[in-house]
C-alpha positions in Angstrom: 157.5 2.0 -123.1 154.9 1.9 -125.8 157.3 3.7 -128.2 160.1 1.1 -127.4 157.7 -1.8 -128.0 156.5 -0.2 -131.2 160.1 0.2 -132.5 160.9 -3.4 -131.6 157.8 -4.6 -133.4 158.7 -2.4 -136.4 162.2 -3.9 -136.4 160.9 -7.4 -136.2 158.5 -6.8 -139.1 161.4 -5.5 -141.2 163.5 -8.6 -140.7 161.7 -10.8 -143.3 162.0 -8.0 -145.9 165.8 -7.8 -145.4 166.1 -11.6 -145.6 164.2 -11.6 -148.9 166.4 -8.9 -150.4 169.5 -11.0 -149.8 168.1 -14.2 -151.3 169.5 -15.3 -154.7 167.0 -17.2 -156.8 168.1 -19.4 -159.7 165.5 -20.8 -162.0 166.8 -24.1 -163.5 166.1 -25.0 -167.1 163.1 -27.4 -167.0 163.1 -28.4 -170.7 165.3 -31.2 -171.9 168.7 -29.9 -173.1 170.8 -31.3 -175.9 174.6 -30.6 -175.9 176.4 -30.8 -179.3 180.1 -30.6 -180.3 180.4 -29.4 -183.9 183.7 -28.9 -185.8 183.9 -27.2 -189.2 187.1 -26.5 -191.2 187.9 -24.2 -194.1 190.9 -24.7 -196.4 192.9 -22.2 -198.4 196.3 -21.7 -200.1 198.9 -20.5 -197.6 200.4 -17.0 -197.9 203.3 -17.4 -195.4 206.1 -19.9 -195.1 208.2 -20.1 -191.9 211.8 -21.4 -192.3 214.5 -22.1 -189.8 218.0 -21.5 -191.0 221.5 -20.7 -189.6 225.2 -21.2 -189.6 227.4 -23.7 -187.8 231.2 -23.2 -187.5 234.1 -25.0 -185.8 237.4 -23.7 -184.5 240.1 -24.6 -182.0 239.1 -21.9 -179.6 235.8 -20.7 -178.4 236.5 -17.1 -179.4 237.6 -18.1 -183.0 234.4 -20.2 -183.4 232.2 -17.4 -182.3 233.9 -14.8 -184.4 233.8 -16.9 -187.5 230.2 -17.7 -186.9 229.3 -14.0 -186.4 230.9 -13.1 -189.7 229.1 -15.8 -191.6 225.8 -15.1 -189.9 226.1 -11.4 -190.9 226.6 -12.5 -194.5 223.5 -14.7 -194.3 221.4 -11.9 -192.9 222.6 -9.6 -195.6 221.5 -12.2 -198.2 218.1 -12.4 -196.6 217.6 -8.7 -197.0 218.9 -8.9 -200.6 216.1 -11.3 -201.6 213.5 -8.9 -200.1 212.9 -10.3 -196.6 212.0 -7.5 -194.2 213.9 -7.1 -190.9 210.7 -7.7 -188.9 210.5 -11.2 -190.5 214.0 -12.3 -189.3 214.4 -13.4 -185.7 217.3 -15.0 -183.9 216.0 -18.2 -182.4 219.1 -19.6 -180.8 222.9 -19.0 -180.3 225.0 -22.0 -179.0 228.6 -22.7 -178.3 229.9 -26.1 -177.1 233.1 -28.0 -176.9 233.4 -31.0 -179.2 235.0 -34.3 -178.4 235.9 -37.5 -180.3 234.9 -40.5 -178.3 236.0 -43.1 -180.9 238.7 -45.7 -180.0 242.0 -45.3 -181.9 243.5 -48.5 -183.1 241.1 -50.5 -181.1 242.5 -49.2 -177.8 240.2 -47.7 -175.3 241.0 -44.0 -174.8 239.4 -41.0 -173.1 237.5 -38.4 -175.1 239.7 -36.4 -177.4 239.1 -32.6 -177.6 238.7 -31.5 -181.3 237.5 -27.9 -180.9 234.5 -25.7 -180.4 231.3 -25.5 -182.4 229.3 -22.3 -182.6 225.8 -22.0 -184.1 223.4 -19.1 -184.8 219.9 -20.0 -185.7 217.3 -17.8 -187.4 213.6 -18.0 -187.9 212.5 -16.4 -191.2 209.1 -15.6 -192.6 208.8 -15.8 -196.4 205.8 -13.9 -197.7 206.2 -14.8 -201.4 205.2 -18.4 -201.5 206.2 -18.7 -205.2 209.8 -17.9 -204.2 210.3 -20.2 -201.3 212.5 -22.7 -203.1 214.6 -20.0 -204.7 215.0 -18.3 -201.3 216.2 -21.5 -199.7 218.8 -21.8 -202.4 219.9 -18.2 -201.8 220.3 -19.0 -198.1 222.6 -21.9 -198.9 224.6 -19.8 -201.4 225.1 -17.2 -198.6 226.5 -19.7 -196.2 223.6 -21.4 -194.4 224.6 -24.8 -193.2 221.1 -26.0 -192.1 217.5 -25.4 -193.0 214.4 -26.5 -191.1 210.9 -26.3 -192.7 209.1 -24.8 -194.4 206.0 -24.6 -192.3 203.0 -23.0 -194.2 200.3 -20.9 -192.7 197.8 -18.0 -193.3 199.0 -14.7 -192.0 195.5 -13.5 -191.1 193.2 -16.5 -190.6 190.3 -14.5 -189.2 188.1 -14.5 -192.4 188.6 -18.3 -192.6 187.7 -18.7 -188.9 184.6 -16.5 -189.3 183.4 -18.7 -192.2 184.0 -21.9 -190.2 182.2 -20.4 -187.2 179.1 -19.6 -189.3 179.0 -23.0 -190.9 179.5 -24.7 -187.5 176.6 -22.7 -185.9 174.3 -23.6 -188.8 175.2 -27.2 -188.5 174.6 -27.2 -184.8 171.1 -25.6 -185.3 170.2 -28.2 -187.9 171.2 -31.0 -185.6 169.3 -29.5 -182.6 166.2 -29.1 -184.8 166.4 -32.7 -185.8 166.6 -33.9 -182.2 163.7 -31.7 -181.3 161.4 -33.0 -184.0 162.5 -36.6 -183.5 161.7 -36.3 -179.7 158.3 -34.8 -180.3 159.2 -31.1 -179.5 158.3 -28.0 -181.6 161.6 -26.2 -181.6 165.2 -25.9 -180.1 166.1 -22.8 -178.3 169.8 -21.8 -178.0 171.0 -21.8 -174.4 174.9 -21.5 -174.5 177.8 -21.4 -176.9 181.5 -22.2 -176.2 184.2 -22.0 -178.9 187.7 -23.2 -179.6 189.6 -22.6 -182.8 192.8 -23.0 -184.7 193.6 -20.9 -187.7 195.7 -21.0 -190.8 197.9 -24.0 -189.9 198.8 -27.1 -191.8 196.3 -30.0 -191.3 199.3 -32.3 -191.0 203.0 -31.6 -190.0 204.9 -30.5 -193.1 208.3 -29.7 -191.6 211.5 -31.2 -192.9 215.1 -30.9 -191.9 218.1 -31.0 -194.2 221.7 -29.9 -194.6 222.7 -28.4 -198.0 225.9 -27.9 -199.9 226.7 -24.9 -202.1 226.3 -27.1 -205.2 222.7 -28.0 -204.5 220.1 -28.1 -207.3 219.5 -24.7 -209.0 215.9 -24.4 -207.6 214.6 -26.4 -204.6 211.1 -27.6 -205.4 208.5 -26.6 -202.8 204.8 -27.5 -202.8 202.7 -25.3 -200.4 199.5 -27.4 -200.6 196.6 -26.2 -198.5 196.2 -25.1 -194.9 193.1 -25.1 -192.8 191.3 -23.1 -190.1 188.9 -24.9 -187.9 186.3 -23.9 -185.3 184.8 -26.3 -182.7 181.5 -25.2 -181.0 180.0 -26.7 -177.9 176.4 -25.6 -177.9 173.4 -26.3 -175.8 169.8 -26.2 -177.0 166.7 -26.5 -174.9 163.9 -28.5 -176.5 160.5 -26.8 -176.2 156.9 -27.8 -176.9 
């Protein structure tokens, strides 16, 4: 009996220890905390231009429209390779086939839609890695049979060095601001508590896309101005103010 009581007493004594072992203790930050949102950008000349191009054809039958379109698209792709564009930088972005109708009234008399044929289109997205030759490349596309061009959109192929630079500048700016708040509020220093980041790299600061249709007798060289593109980093940082 004494053994049983001793074991019960021992078990009861062990309960508080088990309870303490399962307890999660969180110590809240007691110092004032300042939260800052800081954005820094770095600009540079772009090294890639992305252009949409393609071929549209019409015929009386769907099969004829697609066959004609395929032949002209193959000619266009061959022209892209001829001006030095790698196969990895050419991607099909859309193939479409649709019936076309004329909804206009003939001689002022209301009539139903008049079938006029089928329209086929094959659209390509092309990366141009020689910025100086963008205008000449667009003219080569048109000469090879392209019926539409969208773009160019300029960017940096590898924006990581720009983002790294913007990140460092943003962190220095955040620290300077936190130190100002600390001193202005009568504290000795600001201790970094947390950092959260969002970034965008190597893209135009403003939309630069344009859409146009060209004829084979377009100007000898289409003028293109790449301007600058930017990479930006936004940091959300928290600093604890300490005495």
